[in-house]
SEVEXTI-944485 format. One record per residue: residue number from 1; residue in three letters; x, y, z of N, C-alpha, C in turn. Coordinates in steps of 0.2 Angstrom, whole numbers, plus 5000, padded with zeros to 4 digits. Example, Ala and Ser with C-alpha at 12.3 -4.5 7.8 and 13.67 -1.06 7.14 Angstrom:
<atoms>
<1; ALA; <5066; 4972; 5039>; <5062; 4978; 5039>; <5066; 4984; 5039>>,
<2; SER; <5064; 4989; 5035>; <5068; 4995; 5036>; <5064; 5000; 5039>>,
</atoms>
This chain:
<atoms>
<1; MET; <4931; 4880; 5010>; <4925; 4883; 5009>; <4926; 4891; 5005>>,
<2; ILE; <4922; 4891; 5001>; <4923; 4898; 4995>; <4918; 4902; 4996>>,
<3; HIS; <4920; 4909; 4998>; <4916; 4913; 4999>; <4916; 4916; 4991>>,
<4; CYS; <4909; 4920; 4992>; <4909; 4926; 4986>; <4906; 4931; 4988>>,
<5; SER; <4909; 4937; 4983>; <4908; 4943; 4987>; <4902; 4946; 4983>>,
<6; GLY; <4898; 4944; 4979>; <4893; 4945; 4974>; <4894; 4943; 4968>>,
<7; PRO; <4889; 4945; 4963>; <4889; 4942; 4957>; <4895; 4943; 4953>>,
<8; GLN; <4897; 4938; 4950>; <4903; 4939; 4943>; <4901; 4939; 4938>>,
<9; ARG; <4904; 4944; 4933>; <4901; 4944; 4926>; <4906; 4938; 4922>>,
<10; SER; <4904; 4935; 4918>; <4906; 4930; 4913>; <4909; 4934; 4907>>,
<11; ASN; <4913; 4932; 4902>; <4915; 4934; 4897>; <4912; 4931; 4892>>,
<12; LYS; <4913; 4933; 4885>; <4909; 4930; 4880>; <4908; 4926; 4880>>,
<13; LYS; <4914; 4920; 4881>; <4915; 4912; 4881>; <4911; 4909; 4888>>,
<14; GLY; <4907; 4914; 4891>; <4904; 4911; 4897>; <4908; 4908; 4902>>,
<15; ARG; <4913; 4911; 4903>; <4918; 4909; 4909>; <4920; 4915; 4912>>,
<16; LEU; <4922; 4914; 4918>; <4922; 4920; 4923>; <4931; 4922; 4920>>,
<17; PRO; <4932; 4928; 4920>; <4938; 4932; 4917>; <4943; 4930; 4923>>,
<18; ASN; <4951; 4930; 4920>; <4955; 4927; 4922>; <4958; 4935; 4925>>,
<19; MET; <4959; 4935; 4931>; <4959; 4942; 4934>; <4968; 4943; 4935>>,
<20; ALA; <4971; 4937; 4934>; <4980; 4939; 4934>; <4982; 4941; 4927>>,
<21; GLY; <4979; 4943; 4923>; <4981; 4946; 4917>; <4985; 4942; 4912>>,
<22; THR; <4984; 4935; 4913>; <4988; 4931; 4909>; <4984; 4929; 4902>>,
<23; GLU; <4979; 4930; 4901>; <4974; 4929; 4894>; <4972; 4935; 4891>>,
<24; ARG; <4973; 4935; 4886>; <4972; 4942; 4881>; <4966; 4945; 4880>>,
<25; ALA; <4960; 4939; 4880>; <4954; 4939; 4879>; <4950; 4941; 4886>>,
<26; ASP; <4954; 4944; 4891>; <4951; 4947; 4898>; <4953; 4953; 4899>>,
<27; ILE; <4957; 4956; 4894>; <4960; 4963; 4894>; <4958; 4966; 4887>>,
<28; ARG; <4955; 4972; 4889>; <4951; 4977; 4883>; <4952; 4982; 4883>>,
<29; ARG; <4954; 4987; 4878>; <4955; 4994; 4878>; <4950; 4997; 4885>>,
<30; GLY; <4954; 5002; 4888>; <4950; 5006; 4893>; <4950; 5001; 4900>>,
<31; SER; <4953; 4996; 4900>; <4952; 4992; 4905>; <4957; 4996; 4912>>,
<32; ARG; <4956; 4996; 4918>; <4961; 4998; 4923>; <4964; 4991; 4925>>,
<33; VAL; <4971; 4991; 4923>; <4975; 4986; 4926>; <4981; 4990; 4931>>,
<34; SER; <4984; 4984; 4933>; <4991; 4984; 4935>; <4996; 4981; 4932>>,
<35; ILE; <5001; 4984; 4931>; <5007; 4982; 4926>; <5012; 4982; 4930>>,
<36; VAL; <5018; 4978; 4929>; <5026; 4977; 4929>; <5029; 4980; 4923>>,
<37; MET; <5033; 4986; 4925>; <5036; 4987; 4917>; <5043; 4983; 4920>>,
<38; LYS; <5046; 4984; 4913>; <5053; 4981; 4914>; <5058; 4981; 4918>>,
<39; GLU; <5058; 4987; 4920>; <5063; 4991; 4925>; <5061; 4989; 4933>>,
<40; ASP; <5056; 4988; 4933>; <5051; 4985; 4940>; <5051; 4977; 4940>>,
<41; GLN; <5054; 4975; 4936>; <5053; 4966; 4939>; <5056; 4964; 4942>>,
<42; ARG; <5063; 4966; 4944>; <5065; 4963; 4951>; <5061; 4965; 4958>>,
<43; THR; <5059; 4971; 4958>; <5055; 4972; 4964>; <5048; 4971; 4964>>,
<44; GLY; <5044; 4971; 4957>; <5040; 4968; 4957>; <5034; 4974; 4959>>,
<45; LYS; <5037; 4980; 4958>; <5034; 4986; 4958>; <5027; 4987; 4953>>,
<46; LEU; <5020; 4987; 4955>; <5014; 4988; 4951>; <5014; 4995; 4951>>,
<47; THR; <5013; 4996; 4943>; <5010; 5002; 4940>; <5003; 5003; 4940>>,
<48; GLU; <4997; 5007; 4941>; <4991; 5006; 4940>; <4989; 5011; 4933>>,
<49; GLY; <4986; 5010; 4930>; <4983; 5013; 4923>; <4977; 5010; 4920>>,
<50; VAL; <4976; 5013; 4912>; <4971; 5011; 4909>; <4974; 5009; 4902>>,
<51; VAL; <4971; 5004; 4900>; <4975; 4999; 4893>; <4974; 5005; 4887>>,
<52; GLU; <4978; 5006; 4884>; <4979; 5009; 4878>; <4978; 5006; 4871>>,
<53; SER; <4983; 5001; 4872>; <4985; 4995; 4867>; <4986; 4990; 4870>>,
<54; ILE; <4985; 4982; 4867>; <4987; 4977; 4869>; <4992; 4976; 4865>>,
<55; LEU; <5000; 4974; 4867>; <5005; 4972; 4862>; <5005; 4965; 4862>>,
<56; THR; <5004; 4961; 4866>; <5005; 4951; 4866>; <5001; 4952; 4858>>,
<57; ASN; <5002; 4946; 4856>; <4998; 4945; 4850>; <4995; 4937; 4852>>,
<58; SER; <4999; 4934; 4856>; <4998; 4927; 4858>; <4991; 4927; 4863>>,
<59; SER; <4987; 4923; 4862>; <4981; 4921; 4866>; <4983; 4921; 4874>>,
<60; ILE; <4988; 4919; 4875>; <4990; 4916; 4883>; <4998; 4919; 4883>>,
<61; HIS; <4999; 4922; 4889>; <5007; 4923; 4891>; <5007; 4921; 4898>>,
<62; SER; <5011; 4917; 4900>; <5013; 4915; 4908>; <5015; 4922; 4912>>,
<63; HIS; <5019; 4926; 4909>; <5021; 4931; 4913>; <5015; 4937; 4913>>,
<64; GLY; <5011; 4937; 4909>; <5007; 4943; 4910>; <5006; 4946; 4901>>,
<65; ILE; <5000; 4947; 4900>; <4999; 4950; 4893>; <5002; 4958; 4894>>,
<66; LYS; <5006; 4959; 4887>; <5010; 4965; 4887>; <5006; 4972; 4884>>,
<67; VAL; <5005; 4976; 4889>; <5000; 4981; 4887>; <5003; 4988; 4886>>,
<68; ARG; <5001; 4994; 4882>; <5002; 5000; 4884>; <4998; 5004; 4888>>,
<69; LEU; <4998; 5008; 4892>; <4995; 5012; 4897>; <4994; 5019; 4892>>,
<70; GLU; <4988; 5021; 4893>; <4986; 5029; 4890>; <4992; 5033; 4894>>,
<71; SER; <4996; 5031; 4899>; <5001; 5036; 4900>; <5007; 5035; 4896>>,
<72; GLY; <5006; 5028; 4892>; <5012; 5027; 4887>; <5018; 5023; 4891>>,
<73; GLN; <5017; 5021; 4898>; <5019; 5016; 4900>; <5018; 5009; 4897>>,
<74; VAL; <5025; 5005; 4896>; <5023; 4997; 4894>; <5024; 4993; 4899>>,
<75; GLY; <5022; 4989; 4900>; <5023; 4982; 4903>; <5018; 4977; 4905>>,
<76; ARG; <5018; 4971; 4908>; <5014; 4965; 4909>; <5010; 4965; 4914>>,
<77; VAL; <5003; 4963; 4911>; <4999; 4964; 4916>; <4999; 4960; 4921>>,
<78; LYS; <4997; 4961; 4928>; <5000; 4957; 4935>; <4990; 4957; 4937>>,
<79; LYS; <4987; 4962; 4936>; <4981; 4964; 4940>; <4976; 4967; 4933>>,
<80; ILE; <4970; 4964; 4933>; <4963; 4968; 4931>; <4959; 4969; 4936>>,
<81; ALA; <4958; 4977; 4936>; <4952; 4980; 4940>; <4946; 4979; 4937>>,
<82; ALA; <4945; 4983; 4933>; <4938; 4983; 4928>; <4939; 4987; 4923>>,
<83; ALA; <4934; 4988; 4919>; <4933; 4991; 4913>; <4930; 4999; 4914>>,
<84; ARG; <4932; 5004; 4911>; <4930; 5009; 4911>; <4923; 5010; 4909>>,
</atoms>
């Protein structure tokens, strides 16, 4: 049984966004995300922030799209919260 917590928005291609952060099309400048920085990969510590730029060129990356946050921190997206 699947429970929905309200209406969900689809992206331009008519599909629901992947909130895991593995698809570049789901991440925009200004999106609030949680990333794992290189030095935190062993512990899995998440750092929250707002996307300044997308660094991964490929459309999909299995470990998460690499981004730079407005704070200057760089890491791979693990969760996408919402656009600002």
